[in-house]
N, C-alpha and C positions, 0 to 999 in steps of 0.2 A: 474855168468854166463860169460863165455868168449865171447867177442865181438870183431869184427874187422871192418874195414871200409866197407866191403861188407855187413855187417848187418845193416848199417845205411840207412835211407831213405832221400830223397832229403829235404834239409832244416834242417836236424839234426845237432846239435852241439855236440862236444865230446872233451874229454881230452885224449891225447895219453898216454897210460900206458907203452907200450913197443914196440920196433921195432925189430922184430925177422927176420932179413934178413942178407945176407952176408955183410961184411964191406963196400964194394964198393957201394952197393945200399943204405945202411944205411947212409953213408956219403953224398950221393947225396940228400937224403931226408932231411938231416940236413941243407943243403944249402937253402932249402925251408921252414925251421923252422918246419919241421914235425919230432919231436923227443919227447922223454919222457917228460911229463909235458906241452907240447905245446897244444894249443887250435886249433881245426879245425872246419870247416863248410863244409858239403857236399853240393855242388852247383848243381851237375847234375850227373845222372847215365844213361849210354847208355841202349837202350832197352833190350839187352840180358845180362846186368850186366857184361860187359867185360871191361868197362872203367868207372872210377870214377873221377869227377872233384872236387878237394878239395881245399878250401881256407885256408891259414895259413900265419900269419904274413904279410897280405896285398898282398899276391901272390896267384894266382891260378895255380894248376898243375894237369895234367891228369895222373892218375895212372892206369896201367893195373891190372887185377884181381889178378894175382899172387903176385904183390907187395902189393896191398890193403889187401890181406889176411894176410900178415906178420905184419900188424900194428894193435896192440891191443889197443882198446879204451874203455872209459867209457862215455856213453851217458849222456849229461847234459841238 
């Protein structure tokens, strides 16, 4: 089953499988260590699931829904 960050629930941990986004957005996520093989933790989700606060490599970053949908994950 394909899963992305939007499918996770608060507190879920996952491994990033693939980042299917344009090069500029993919590069920006890499600076936050959100890349294939990286581990993430979903800290918070906005009430309407428009914003996702993700922790990776000791940093937290807020992602909009469009970007979160482009990050395929495996829940652990």
